[in-house]
Backbone of each chain as ProteinMPNN parsed JSONL, in Angstrom:
{"seq_chain_A": "MKNVFIKGPITPEFISNSIAKHQTKKEIGAHNIFLGQVRADVIKNKKVAAINFTAYEDMANEVLENIREKAFKTFNLTCMHVYHSLGEIKTGEICFFLFVSAKHSKEVYAATEYLVNIVKKKVPLFGKEIFEDQTHQWKVNN", "coords_chain_A": {"N_chain_A": [[-14.72, 9.545, -0.241], [-14.048, 6.642, -1.969], [-14.195, 3.118, -1.223], [-11.167, 1.522, -1.384], [-10.018, -0.811, -0.699], [-10.281, -4.313, -0.759], [-11.448, -7.186, 0.748], [-9.815, -10.141, 0.395], [-9.364, -11.908, -2.82], [-9.572, -10.103, -5.994], [-12.212, -10.539, -8.03], [-12.86, -11.987, -11.329], [-15.519, -11.475, -11.967], [-16.131, -9.158, -10.528], [-14.506, -7.372, -11.869], [-15.569, -7.453, -14.467], [-18.114, -6.457, -13.949], [-17.453, -3.863, -13.261], [-16.599, -2.88, -15.704], [-18.977, -3.064, -17.149], [-20.563, -1.157, -15.82], [-19.642, 1.198, -16.856], [-20.676, 1.556, -19.344], [-22.728, 3.286, -19.715], [-21.59, 5.709, -19.727], [-21.045, 7.74, -22.038], [-19.286, 9.544, -23.065], [-16.819, 8.544, -22.887], [-14.07, 7.164, -24.654], [-12.012, 5.444, -24.486], [-10.807, 2.838, -22.518], [-8.544, 1.632, -20.051], [-7.003, -1.118, -18.484], [-5.259, -2.369, -15.725], [-4.05, -5.282, -14.258], [-2.891, -6.702, -11.343], [-1.337, -9.682, -10.516], [-0.862, -12.384, -8.27], [2.241, -13.826, -8.131], [3.951, -16.932, -8.62], [6.685, -16.921, -7.418], [9.977, -18.363, -7.245], [12.085, -18.754, -4.646], [15.181, -19.327, -3.398], [14.778, -22.117, -3.825], [12.228, -22.399, -2.819], [8.754, -22.204, -3.298], [6.521, -19.502, -3.801], [3.306, -19.438, -2.384], [1.213, -17.83, -1.722], [0.275, -14.386, -1.052], [0.026, -12.405, 1.8], [-1.653, -9.545, 2.284], [-1.417, -6.439, 3.984], [-2.394, -3.161, 5.159], [-1.687, 0.27, 5.942], [-4.313, 1.675, 6.449], [-5.664, 4.195, 6.809], [-3.718, 6.102, 6.142], [-3.071, 5.198, 3.575], [-5.455, 5.656, 2.178], [-5.516, 8.467, 2.2], [-3.169, 9.052, 0.76], [-3.803, 7.871, -1.687], [-5.97, 9.439, -2.441], [-4.738, 11.89, -2.951], [-3.091, 11.091, -5.081], [-5.039, 10.443, -6.924], [-6.313, 12.938, -7.411], [-4.217, 14.343, -8.598], [-3.723, 12.77, -10.862], [-6.105, 13.008, -12.342], [-5.962, 15.675, -13.108], [-3.568, 15.71, -14.571], [-3.832, 13.851, -16.696], [-6.23, 14.183, -18.002], [-8.489, 12.563, -17.438], [-11.575, 10.705, -17.49], [-12.657, 8.857, -15.773], [-11.477, 7.051, -12.914], [-10.429, 4.219, -11.245], [-9.273, 2.439, -8.458], [-8.385, -0.558, -6.966], [-7.363, -2.625, -4.293], [-6.355, -5.704, -2.936], [-6.768, -7.023, 0.4], [-5.532, -9.225, 2.95], [-5.151, -12.819, 2.579], [-3.96, -13.752, -0.54], [-3.99, -16.009, -3.091], [-1.522, -17.523, -5.308], [-1.858, -16.703, -8.722], [-4.255, -15.447, -8.369], [-6.02, -12.277, -8.516], [-4.785, -9.254, -7.23], [-4.677, -6.535, -7.494], [-6.279, -3.92, -9.095], [-6.57, -1.688, -11.542], [-8.282, 0.839, -13.198], [-8.757, 2.915, -15.766], [-10.24, 5.63, -17.554], [-10.866, 7.584, -20.47], [-11.223, 10.109, -23.057], [-9.575, 9.417, -25.18], [-7.131, 6.974, -26.355], [-4.411, 7.562, -25.883], [-4.19, 9.045, -23.506], [-5.045, 7.219, -21.522], [-3.164, 5.157, -21.652], [-0.799, 6.448, -20.821], [-1.58, 7.306, -18.275], [-2.024, 4.885, -16.969], [0.524, 3.678, -16.742], [1.858, 5.58, -15.173], [0.24, 5.54, -12.847], [0.329, 2.865, -11.906], [3.016, 2.646, -11.222], [3.278, 4.658, -9.248], [1.501, 3.897, -7.269], [2.656, 1.52, -6.375], [4.956, 2.588, -5.279], [4.24, 4.599, -3.401], [2.057, 3.974, -1.752], [1.133, 2.829, 1.421], [1.3, -0.279, 1.67], [1.682, -3.662, 2.593], [3.338, -6.787, 2.164], [3.217, -10.165, 2.882], [4.989, -12.804, 1.868], [4.031, -16.008, 1.454], [5.345, -19.165, 1.582], [5.142, -22.466, 0.023], [5.772, -24.282, 2.014], [4.841, -23.062, 4.244], [6.549, -21.301, 5.558], [7.757, -17.878, 5.579], [8.493, -14.736, 3.883], [9.111, -11.164, 3.77], [7.702, -9.128, 1.339], [9.266, -6.885, -0.934], [8.945, -4.032, -2.856], [10.608, -3.397, -5.911]], "CA_chain_A": [[-13.658, 8.623, -0.684], [-14.533, 5.279, -2.182], [-13.359, 2.112, -0.587], [-10.172, 0.98, -2.3], [-9.549, -2.12, -0.248], [-11.215, -5.437, -0.89], [-10.977, -8.343, 1.506], [-9.716, -11.316, -0.488], [-8.987, -11.634, -4.205], [-10.478, -9.348, -6.865], [-12.702, -11.605, -8.918], [-13.184, -11.601, -12.707], [-16.896, -10.945, -11.989], [-16.05, -7.777, -10.051], [-13.888, -6.586, -12.945], [-16.505, -7.318, -15.59], [-19.18, -5.546, -13.51], [-16.921, -2.499, -13.344], [-16.629, -2.503, -17.119], [-20.385, -2.895, -17.534], [-21.08, 0.095, -15.241], [-19.171, 2.362, -17.611], [-21.248, 1.614, -20.695], [-23.648, 4.429, -19.786], [-20.786, 6.948, -19.799], [-20.78, 7.693, -23.478], [-18.213, 10.469, -23.467], [-15.568, 7.776, -22.836], [-13.72, 6.449, -25.878], [-10.9, 4.513, -24.232], [-10.563, 2.313, -21.173], [-7.372, 0.773, -19.92], [-7.049, -1.88, -17.233], [-4.068, -3.103, -15.307], [-4.348, -6.25, -13.21], [-1.742, -7.31, -10.683], [-1.639, -11.077, -10.142], [0.159, -12.928, -7.369], [3.129, -14.674, -8.946], [4.58, -18.026, -7.868], [8.148, -16.799, -7.452], [10.752, -19.392, -6.547], [13.189, -18.093, -3.949], [15.974, -20.345, -2.702], [14.091, -23.408, -3.994], [10.891, -22.458, -2.202], [7.799, -21.528, -4.178], [5.491, -18.674, -3.151], [1.961, -19.991, -2.547], [0.229, -16.75, -1.51], [0.767, -13.181, -0.365], [-0.941, -11.827, 2.736], [-1.493, -8.084, 2.227], [-1.981, -5.551, 5.003], [-2.185, -1.754, 4.781], [-1.964, 1.353, 6.884], [-5.437, 2.079, 5.596], [-5.969, 5.637, 6.88], [-2.714, 6.825, 5.349], [-3.189, 4.749, 2.181], [-6.588, 6.364, 1.568], [-5.11, 9.861, 1.963], [-2.178, 9.053, -0.327], [-4.506, 7.565, -2.942], [-6.793, 10.598, -2.794], [-3.816, 12.849, -3.578], [-2.697, 10.525, -6.379], [-6.219, 10.541, -7.794], [-6.478, 14.346, -7.814], [-3.13, 14.703, -9.519], [-3.88, 12.017, -12.11], [-7.203, 13.6, -13.114], [-5.479, 16.933, -13.701], [-2.459, 15.483, -15.502], [-4.109, 13.0, -17.861], [-7.533, 14.449, -18.596], [-9.266, 11.327, -17.298], [-13.003, 10.788, -17.184], [-12.868, 7.986, -14.616], [-10.307, 6.314, -12.419], [-10.754, 3.342, -10.118], [-8.158, 1.625, -7.969], [-8.755, -1.506, -5.912], [-6.275, -3.506, -3.874], [-6.786, -6.732, -1.978], [-6.15, -7.25, 1.709], [-5.674, -10.625, 3.359], [-4.344, -13.801, 1.847], [-4.292, -13.905, -1.96], [-3.207, -17.144, -3.605], [-0.893, -17.315, -6.617], [-2.83, -16.78, -9.814], [-5.41, -14.58, -8.103], [-5.787, -10.848, -8.764], [-4.703, -8.47, -5.99], [-4.623, -5.102, -7.806], [-7.115, -3.627, -10.259], [-6.57, -0.27, -11.898], [-9.187, 1.004, -14.336], [-8.814, 4.34, -16.124], [-11.035, 5.904, -18.745], [-10.734, 8.939, -21.005], [-11.75, 10.191, -24.422], [-8.668, 8.824, -26.174], [-6.224, 5.938, -25.849], [-3.121, 8.095, -25.459], [-4.251, 9.449, -22.089], [-5.171, 6.084, -20.599], [-1.886, 4.43, -21.594], [0.144, 7.212, -19.981], [-2.088, 7.309, -16.889], [-1.856, 3.543, -16.392], [1.921, 3.477, -16.351], [2.13, 6.486, -14.049], [-0.49, 5.138, -11.633], [0.849, 1.588, -11.395], [4.301, 2.914, -10.57], [3.158, 5.484, -8.04], [0.819, 3.102, -6.229], [3.673, 0.611, -5.818], [5.98, 3.342, -4.561], [3.791, 5.561, -2.373], [0.927, 3.56, -0.908], [1.634, 1.929, 2.471], [0.787, -1.651, 1.633], [2.75, -4.583, 2.983], [3.009, -8.122, 1.673], [3.933, -11.306, 3.465], [5.007, -13.886, 0.889], [3.953, -17.29, 2.163], [5.816, -20.262, 0.736], [4.349, -23.707, 0.105], [6.031, -24.971, 3.295], [4.26, -22.185, 5.286], [7.475, -20.262, 6.019], [7.435, -16.646, 4.862], [9.397, -13.582, 3.87], [8.361, -9.936, 3.502], [7.882, -8.64, -0.029], [9.763, -5.512, -1.094], [8.862, -3.581, -4.251], [11.892, -2.894, -6.413]], "C_chain_A": [[-14.229, 7.216, -0.813], [-13.63, 4.269, -1.491], [-12.46, 1.428, -1.619], [-9.882, -0.482, -1.966], [-10.656, -3.161, -0.267], [-10.622, -6.603, -0.111], [-10.97, -9.559, 0.583], [-9.406, -10.915, -1.923], [-10.025, -10.786, -4.94], [-10.921, -10.316, -7.956], [-12.916, -11.088, -10.345], [-14.6, -11.009, -12.811], [-16.907, -9.477, -11.568], [-15.524, -6.871, -11.171], [-14.874, -6.397, -14.102], [-17.685, -6.423, -15.218], [-18.726, -4.097, -13.596], [-16.944, -2.003, -14.785], [-18.075, -2.185, -17.533], [-20.948, -1.559, -17.041], [-20.695, 1.323, -16.058], [-19.819, 2.49, -18.982], [-22.284, 2.721, -20.846], [-22.891, 5.742, -19.954], [-20.246, 7.115, -21.22], [-19.785, 8.73, -23.978], [-16.861, 9.748, -23.469], [-15.327, 7.078, -24.176], [-12.644, 5.405, -25.67], [-10.856, 4.12, -22.764], [-9.214, 1.621, -21.193], [-7.404, 0.143, -18.537], [-5.691, -2.496, -16.969], [-4.489, -4.031, -14.171], [-3.048, -6.789, -12.644], [-2.138, -8.69, -10.181], [-0.518, -11.606, -9.259], [0.936, -14.025, -8.093], [3.806, -15.729, -8.065], [6.097, -17.956, -8.025], [8.798, -17.985, -6.749], [11.984, -18.71, -5.957], [13.909, -19.141, -3.099], [15.24, -21.698, -2.66], [12.738, -23.523, -3.295], [9.93, -21.621, -3.039], [6.773, -20.74, -3.363], [4.116, -19.274, -3.449], [0.896, -18.897, -2.449], [0.944, -15.526, -0.958], [-0.35, -12.688, 0.553], [-0.692, -10.317, 2.803], [-2.136, -7.414, 3.436], [-1.69, -4.113, 4.553], [-2.34, -0.864, 6.001], [-3.088, 2.128, 6.198], [-5.722, 3.573, 5.616], [-4.997, 6.441, 6.022], [-2.855, 6.476, 3.862], [-4.336, 5.488, 1.478], [-6.241, 7.823, 1.274], [-4.14, 9.953, 0.787], [-2.882, 8.826, -1.675], [-5.39, 8.722, -3.397], [-5.936, 11.667, -3.487], [-3.387, 12.387, -4.968], [-3.836, 10.706, -7.388], [-6.395, 11.981, -8.324], [-5.444, 14.743, -8.86], [-3.311, 14.023, -10.884], [-4.994, 12.612, -12.975], [-6.742, 14.864, -13.83], [-4.467, 16.657, -14.814], [-2.905, 14.809, -16.793], [-5.481, 13.206, -18.503], [-8.428, 13.198, -18.587], [-10.75, 11.627, -17.073], [-13.298, 10.001, -15.906], [-11.561, 7.329, -14.211], [-10.737, 5.488, -11.21], [-9.531, 2.515, -9.746], [-8.699, 0.715, -6.87], [-7.536, -2.352, -5.58], [-6.802, -4.477, -2.833], [-6.07, -6.595, -0.645], [-6.407, -8.701, 2.097], [-4.894, -11.535, 2.43], [-4.85, -14.009, 0.424], [-3.37, -14.973, -2.54], [-2.576, -16.797, -4.959], [-1.936, -17.546, -7.715], [-4.056, -15.913, -9.592], [-5.01, -13.111, -8.278], [-5.821, -10.08, -7.436], [-4.776, -6.966, -6.241], [-5.363, -4.866, -9.11], [-7.138, -2.113, -10.458], [-7.356, -0.113, -13.194], [-9.287, 2.502, -14.64], [-9.544, 4.519, -17.458], [-10.877, 7.364, -19.145], [-11.34, 8.967, -22.398], [-10.908, 9.363, -25.388], [-7.661, 7.868, -25.531], [-4.921, 6.501, -25.266], [-3.111, 8.412, -23.959], [-4.281, 8.233, -21.156], [-3.896, 5.232, -20.535], [-0.915, 5.132, -20.641], [-0.285, 7.158, -18.516], [-1.842, 5.955, -16.22], [-0.424, 3.343, -15.902], [2.275, 4.329, -15.131], [1.492, 5.942, -12.758], [0.023, 3.822, -11.052], [2.15, 1.841, -10.619], [4.139, 3.672, -9.266], [2.434, 4.739, -6.913], [1.83, 2.159, -5.563], [4.63, 1.358, -4.89], [5.46, 4.071, -3.324], [2.724, 5.059, -1.406], [1.398, 2.541, 0.138], [0.881, 0.602, 2.551], [1.959, -2.59, 1.896], [2.343, -6.002, 2.604], [3.88, -9.199, 2.301], [3.849, -12.45, 2.462], [5.068, -15.21, 1.633], [4.341, -18.403, 1.194], [4.948, -21.51, 0.94], [4.564, -24.447, 1.428], [5.604, -24.129, 4.505], [5.265, -21.247, 5.969], [7.153, -19.001, 5.219], [8.616, -15.694, 4.786], [8.557, -12.358, 3.5], [8.724, -9.394, 2.125], [8.366, -7.189, -0.009], [9.637, -5.139, -2.565], [10.201, -3.011, -4.692], [11.741, -1.493, -6.996]], "O_chain_A": [[-14.817, 6.679, 0.126], [-12.46, 4.536, -1.217], [-12.934, 0.839, -2.59], [-9.544, -1.28, -2.841], [-11.79, -2.92, 0.148], [-9.457, -6.959, -0.284], [-12.01, -9.951, 0.054], [-9.21, -9.737, -2.218], [-11.197, -10.751, -4.564], [-10.101, -10.842, -8.708], [-13.128, -9.892, -10.547], [-14.849, -10.142, -13.649], [-17.599, -8.655, -12.167], [-16.022, -5.767, -11.39], [-14.992, -5.3, -14.648], [-18.207, -5.705, -16.072], [-19.503, -3.212, -13.954], [-17.27, -0.845, -15.048], [-18.345, -1.172, -18.178], [-21.715, -0.906, -17.748], [-21.343, 2.365, -15.964], [-19.537, 3.443, -19.709], [-22.678, 3.061, -21.962], [-23.485, 6.768, -20.285], [-19.138, 6.684, -21.542], [-19.479, 8.787, -25.169], [-15.875, 10.272, -23.988], [-16.236, 6.486, -24.758], [-12.382, 4.582, -26.548], [-10.866, 4.976, -21.879], [-8.791, 1.09, -22.219], [-7.781, 0.779, -17.553], [-5.058, -3.065, -17.858], [-5.191, -3.624, -13.246], [-2.199, -7.278, -13.388], [-3.152, -8.845, -9.502], [0.652, -11.298, -9.487], [0.373, -15.0, -8.59], [4.182, -15.459, -6.924], [6.713, -18.804, -8.67], [8.254, -18.537, -5.794], [12.815, -18.161, -6.682], [13.322, -19.753, -2.207], [15.105, -22.323, -1.608], [12.174, -24.612, -3.193], [10.237, -20.496, -3.435], [6.229, -21.234, -2.375], [3.793, -19.579, -4.597], [-0.186, -19.021, -3.022], [2.067, -15.615, -0.462], [-1.507, -12.57, 0.147], [0.337, -9.867, 3.307], [-3.239, -7.767, 3.854], [-0.852, -3.88, 3.682], [-3.032, -1.204, 6.96], [-2.853, 3.095, 5.474], [-5.992, 4.166, 4.571], [-5.396, 7.337, 5.278], [-2.769, 7.352, 3.0], [-4.203, 5.894, 0.324], [-6.62, 8.358, 0.232], [-4.274, 10.823, -0.073], [-2.593, 9.501, -2.663], [-5.541, 8.96, -4.595], [-6.353, 12.267, -4.477], [-3.326, 13.179, -5.909], [-3.616, 11.071, -8.543], [-6.596, 12.2, -9.519], [-5.756, 15.386, -9.862], [-3.078, 14.634, -11.927], [-4.851, 12.712, -14.193], [-7.077, 15.098, -14.991], [-4.504, 17.292, -15.868], [-2.415, 15.15, -17.869], [-5.85, 12.491, -19.435], [-9.033, 12.838, -19.597], [-11.115, 12.671, -16.534], [-14.091, 10.431, -15.069], [-10.673, 7.086, -15.029], [-11.338, 6.009, -10.271], [-8.847, 1.964, -10.609], [-9.386, 1.17, -5.957], [-6.776, -2.745, -6.465], [-7.594, -4.112, -1.963], [-4.936, -6.124, -0.566], [-7.366, -9.323, 1.64], [-4.092, -11.086, 1.611], [-6.0, -14.388, 0.204], [-2.145, -14.859, -2.489], [-3.037, -15.897, -5.66], [-2.767, -18.452, -7.639], [-4.818, -15.668, -10.527], [-3.835, -12.754, -8.201], [-6.744, -10.228, -6.634], [-4.922, -6.195, -5.293], [-5.105, -5.535, -10.111], [-7.665, -1.37, -9.631], [-7.129, -0.837, -14.163], [-9.844, 3.262, -13.848], [-9.471, 3.676, -18.352], [-10.77, 8.254, -18.302], [-11.9, 7.975, -22.864], [-11.431, 8.702, -26.286], [-7.381, 7.943, -24.334], [-4.396, 5.981, -24.281], [-2.16, 8.093, -23.246], [-3.615, 8.226, -20.12], [-3.583, 4.655, -19.493], [-0.298, 4.504, -19.78], [0.547, 6.986, -17.625], [-1.493, 5.894, -15.041], [-0.2, 2.891, -14.78], [2.907, 3.857, -14.186], [2.138, 5.896, -11.711], [0.138, 3.685, -9.834], [2.352, 1.324, -9.52], [4.802, 3.354, -8.278], [2.735, 4.941, -5.736], [1.851, 2.022, -4.34], [5.055, 0.836, -3.859], [6.157, 4.153, -2.313], [2.511, 5.659, -0.353], [1.987, 1.517, -0.209], [-0.021, 0.404, 3.364], [3.084, -2.334, 1.468], [1.175, -6.377, 2.704], [5.109, -9.144, 2.254], [2.774, -13.003, 2.23], [6.028, -15.496, 2.347], [3.743, -18.558, 0.129], [4.15, -21.601, 1.873], [3.673, -25.145, 1.91], [5.957, -24.44, 5.643], [4.889, -20.482, 6.857], [6.359, -19.052, 4.279], [9.597, -15.825, 5.517], [7.445, -12.486, 2.989], [9.897, -9.224, 1.794], [7.938, -6.382, 0.816], [10.16, -5.841, -3.43], [10.844, -2.253, -3.966], [12.72, -0.912, -7.465]]}, "seq_chain_B": "MAILKYYGAIAEATNCFEEQISVTNLNVADCVALLNKKYNLNQIQVHVALNKNLVEIDSAIKLKDSDEIALLPPFAGG", "coords_chain_B": {"N_chain_B": [[0.437, 11.116, 26.075], [1.416, 9.43, 23.092], [0.471, 7.648, 20.088], [1.79, 4.644, 18.88], [2.188, 2.916, 15.867], [2.51, -0.198, 14.222], [3.564, -2.059, 11.372], [3.489, -4.854, 9.066], [6.617, -6.402, 8.6], [7.685, -5.047, 10.727], [5.732, -5.043, 12.735], [5.819, -7.714, 13.214], [8.307, -7.943, 14.419], [7.978, -6.365, 16.714], [5.935, -7.628, 17.888], [3.395, -6.676, 18.291], [0.653, -4.539, 17.242], [0.133, -1.991, 17.938], [0.891, 0.534, 20.322], [1.236, 2.647, 23.26], [3.123, 5.633, 23.919], [5.103, 7.659, 26.021], [5.786, 10.966, 25.276], [7.16, 13.145, 26.189], [9.455, 15.653, 25.735], [10.528, 14.343, 23.492], [11.716, 13.726, 20.235], [11.162, 12.868, 16.709], [13.41, 11.425, 15.769], [14.594, 10.577, 18.201], [12.601, 8.924, 19.141], [12.505, 6.901, 17.18], [15.068, 5.841, 17.515], [14.884, 4.871, 20.089], [12.976, 2.855, 19.772], [14.221, 1.229, 17.923], [16.281, 0.246, 19.474], [14.88, -1.048, 21.51], [13.442, -3.03, 20.123], [15.168, -4.09, 18.286], [15.36, -3.364, 15.452], [17.085, -3.046, 13.398], [17.652, -4.522, 11.083], [15.623, -4.069, 9.377], [14.356, -2.022, 6.817], [13.2, 1.056, 7.66], [10.443, 3.241, 7.386], [9.033, 6.33, 8.477], [5.913, 7.537, 9.471], [4.365, 10.455, 10.448], [1.48, 11.327, 11.888], [0.239, 10.383, 9.558], [1.797, 11.356, 7.495], [4.769, 11.003, 5.655], [7.915, 11.308, 7.227], [11.379, 12.247, 7.703], [13.551, 9.756, 9.094], [15.386, 10.682, 10.866], [14.355, 13.005, 11.774], [13.938, 16.097, 13.536], [11.577, 16.899, 14.527], [9.421, 17.695, 17.139], [7.609, 15.495, 19.218], [4.181, 15.232, 20.179], [1.468, 14.867, 22.569], [-1.163, 12.745, 21.558], [-0.242, 12.524, 18.964], [0.208, 10.43, 16.073], [2.345, 7.943, 15.413], [3.732, 6.09, 12.933], [5.479, 3.166, 12.176], [6.859, 1.983, 9.315], [7.483, -0.722, 7.18], [9.248, -1.609, 4.077], [7.303, -0.785, 1.167], [4.843, -2.759, -0.555], [2.819, -3.003, -2.399], [0.618, -3.587, -5.256]], "CA_chain_B": [[0.829, 9.894, 25.381], [1.187, 9.339, 21.646], [0.195, 6.267, 19.648], [2.727, 4.031, 17.93], [1.571, 1.853, 15.068], [3.512, -1.034, 13.549], [3.008, -2.809, 10.237], [4.294, -5.842, 8.344], [7.784, -6.998, 9.266], [7.935, -4.345, 11.993], [4.776, -5.596, 13.708], [6.315, -9.056, 13.542], [9.436, -7.767, 15.348], [7.512, -5.787, 17.992], [4.927, -8.558, 18.386], [2.111, -5.992, 18.519], [0.332, -3.608, 16.159], [-0.079, -0.645, 18.446], [1.122, 0.767, 21.745], [1.332, 4.065, 23.584], [4.451, 6.038, 24.359], [5.21, 8.993, 26.597], [6.619, 11.693, 24.311], [7.702, 14.364, 26.781], [10.822, 15.96, 25.253], [10.986, 13.335, 22.532], [11.449, 14.043, 18.828], [10.998, 11.679, 15.861], [14.665, 10.66, 15.751], [14.734, 9.924, 19.511], [11.583, 7.872, 19.221], [12.951, 5.801, 16.312], [16.251, 5.238, 18.143], [14.376, 4.131, 21.255], [12.281, 1.643, 19.313], [15.261, 0.399, 17.318], [17.006, -0.409, 20.564], [13.958, -1.933, 22.231], [12.95, -4.155, 19.31], [16.208, -4.549, 17.377], [14.78, -3.228, 14.111], [18.151, -2.599, 12.488], [17.701, -5.239, 9.806], [14.468, -3.7, 8.542], [14.365, -0.635, 6.34], [12.023, 1.649, 8.301], [9.952, 4.588, 7.075], [8.221, 6.826, 9.579], [4.833, 8.472, 9.154], [3.864, 11.207, 11.599], [0.102, 11.732, 11.543], [-0.024, 9.882, 8.197], [2.698, 11.939, 6.497], [6.135, 10.495, 5.817], [8.954, 12.248, 7.679], [12.696, 11.606, 7.762], [13.674, 9.015, 10.358], [16.226, 11.461, 11.79], [13.703, 14.308, 11.921], [13.968, 16.693, 14.88], [10.224, 17.363, 14.89], [9.03, 17.293, 18.503], [6.351, 14.753, 19.286], [3.254, 15.721, 21.202], [0.39, 13.939, 22.905], [-2.154, 12.463, 20.509], [0.39, 12.225, 17.674], [0.214, 9.026, 15.638], [3.637, 7.668, 14.774], [3.676, 4.739, 12.353], [6.732, 2.616, 11.634], [6.437, 1.249, 8.127], [8.521, -1.433, 6.419], [9.138, -1.304, 2.647], [5.962, -0.946, 0.585], [4.809, -3.965, -1.393], [1.537, -3.095, -3.112], [0.613, -3.699, -6.718]], "C_chain_B": [[0.529, 10.0, 23.885], [0.977, 7.865, 21.286], [1.26, 5.825, 18.652], [1.985, 2.94, 17.166], [2.654, 1.115, 14.295], [2.841, -1.866, 12.452], [4.015, -3.838, 9.714], [5.419, -6.419, 9.182], [8.066, -6.321, 10.611], [6.989, -4.853, 13.087], [5.204, -7.001, 14.144], [7.446, -8.951, 14.582], [8.972, -7.245, 16.704], [6.491, -6.698, 18.677], [3.64, -7.852, 18.828], [1.889, -4.997, 17.379], [0.279, -2.162, 16.635], [0.307, -0.578, 19.911], [1.21, 2.267, 21.985], [2.735, 4.374, 24.075], [4.368, 7.445, 24.954], [6.197, 9.788, 25.744], [7.158, 13.014, 24.873], [9.164, 14.527, 26.355], [11.391, 14.944, 24.264], [10.731, 13.85, 21.107], [11.399, 12.735, 18.019], [12.247, 10.8, 15.918], [14.881, 9.909, 17.072], [13.812, 8.703, 19.596], [12.019, 6.654, 18.397], [14.134, 5.075, 16.959], [15.844, 4.355, 19.327], [13.757, 2.787, 20.834], [13.246, 0.672, 18.629], [15.968, -0.425, 18.379], [16.116, -1.445, 21.266], [13.631, -3.197, 21.433], [13.979, -4.672, 18.305], [15.731, -4.546, 15.912], [15.825, -2.952, 13.037], [18.161, -3.295, 11.13], [16.552, -4.864, 8.867], [14.618, -2.244, 8.109], [13.064, 0.022, 6.82], [11.711, 3.03, 7.717], [9.077, 5.019, 8.243], [7.151, 7.77, 9.047], [4.379, 9.129, 10.45], [2.507, 11.775, 11.189], [-0.171, 11.533, 10.054], [0.792, 10.56, 7.102], [4.105, 11.426, 6.734], [7.063, 11.616, 6.261], [10.284, 11.491, 7.674], [12.838, 10.887, 9.103], [14.577, 9.739, 11.36], [15.648, 12.866, 12.015], [13.741, 14.789, 13.371], [12.598, 17.23, 15.296], [9.857, 16.801, 16.266], [7.693, 16.554, 18.452], [5.48, 15.35, 20.385], [2.158, 14.681, 21.451], [-0.624, 13.9, 21.761], [-1.553, 12.336, 19.103], [0.262, 10.729, 17.366], [1.501, 8.796, 14.861], [3.587, 6.23, 14.252], [5.047, 4.354, 11.824], [6.366, 1.652, 10.505], [7.617, 0.548, 7.472], [8.377, -1.094, 4.933], [7.744, -1.618, 2.083], [5.972, -2.082, -0.439], [3.494, -4.122, -2.155], [1.718, -3.303, -4.603], [0.719, -5.111, -7.203]], "O_chain_B": [[-0.475, 10.58, 23.474], [1.266, 6.966, 22.076], [1.584, 6.543, 17.706], [1.25, 2.144, 17.75], [3.592, 1.723, 13.78], [1.703, -2.311, 12.596], [5.224, -3.702, 9.9], [5.215, -6.864, 10.312], [8.617, -6.941, 11.521], [7.405, -5.064, 14.226], [4.982, -7.413, 15.283], [7.531, -9.764, 15.502], [9.514, -7.641, 17.736], [6.217, -6.566, 19.869], [2.888, -8.381, 19.647], [2.819, -4.658, 16.647], [0.368, -1.229, 15.837], [0.076, -1.526, 20.661], [1.253, 3.058, 21.043], [3.442, 3.502, 24.579], [3.65, 8.306, 24.446], [7.319, 9.337, 25.512], [7.563, 13.895, 24.115], [9.995, 13.649, 26.588], [12.601, 14.722, 24.217], [9.646, 14.354, 20.816], [11.57, 11.646, 18.566], [12.154, 9.586, 16.094], [15.299, 8.751, 17.07], [14.195, 7.626, 20.054], [11.915, 5.517, 18.858], [14.194, 3.845, 16.951], [16.375, 3.264, 19.534], [13.987, 1.747, 21.453], [13.105, -0.546, 18.743], [16.217, -1.619, 18.21], [16.547, -2.558, 21.569], [13.553, -4.292, 21.99], [13.687, -5.599, 17.55], [15.707, -5.578, 15.242], [15.48, -2.658, 11.892], [18.623, -2.727, 10.141], [16.516, -5.289, 7.712], [14.954, -1.366, 8.903], [11.971, -0.396, 6.441], [12.597, 3.873, 7.573], [8.459, 4.192, 8.912], [7.439, 8.684, 8.274], [4.051, 8.45, 11.423], [2.404, 12.59, 10.272], [-0.736, 12.399, 9.386], [0.52, 10.37, 5.916], [4.586, 11.411, 7.867], [7.007, 12.73, 5.739], [10.313, 10.26, 7.644], [12.316, 11.344, 10.12], [14.541, 9.45, 12.556], [16.366, 13.791, 12.396], [13.596, 14.002, 14.307], [12.479, 17.932, 16.3], [9.967, 15.601, 16.517], [6.774, 16.947, 17.733], [5.971, 15.893, 21.375], [1.953, 13.758, 20.664], [-0.889, 14.905, 21.102], [-2.281, 12.068, 18.148], [0.216, 9.89, 18.266], [1.717, 9.376, 13.796], [3.423, 5.282, 15.019], [5.693, 5.125, 11.113], [5.671, 0.657, 10.707], [8.651, 1.173, 7.236], [7.462, -0.357, 4.566], [7.103, -2.592, 2.479], [6.979, -2.33, -1.101], [3.103, -5.234, -2.513], [2.824, -3.207, -5.135], [0.727, -5.351, -8.411]]}, "name": "protein", "num_of_chains": 2, "seq": "MKNVFIKGPITPEFISNSIAKHQTKKEIGAHNIFLGQVRADVIKNKKVAAINFTAYEDMANEVLENIREKAFKTFNLTCMHVYHSLGEIKTGEICFFLFVSAKHSKEVYAATEYLVNIVKKKVPLFGKEIFEDQTHQWKVNNMAILKYYGAIAEATNCFEEQISVTNLNVADCVALLNKKYNLNQIQVHVALNKNLVEIDSAIKLKDSDEIALLPPFAGG"}
């Protein structure tokens, strides 16, 4: 099992290196990438400055392994990579990186939507939204 | 003894991430009720994972020594 969790933000360099690594895999004809970015929501006149992510890592890895197996079978993928940040991620920084590859575009579009939704729903990740005044609330996925 | 693990808003309410609990004659529902009462978790939507698998919070599954029971608040990844 590869390590899914990255301490701190996912950098543009990390993402571009991931793309570069796939240029040797010449059976791939389509990549799709989804990036989750921390948004400066305004809640009751207070602006979110960062989200501090934690995870139940052992369970999250098992859940993601099951998701991965199912996705490969369902969408005929060649490659699938999921990364999520842990720790404090400031607004504007990337906290979630999903990268899927297949022969054709149709498969990667469908896989991306399915995977983004299921990761949000099934993976035990928790987010503490920290406001500019250092108060906080706990994020809940809708 | 079994291990209790707390995350996010729940860890904030319990003021710890992990503790042990005696589980003689205790099932999942009893355990959740006990912790609800001890830590006043009623305002948090709680999911329970038993040995890393989600179970119903009113489950009658008997707990045993070395079980890992995790109390999880709403998920927020992505």
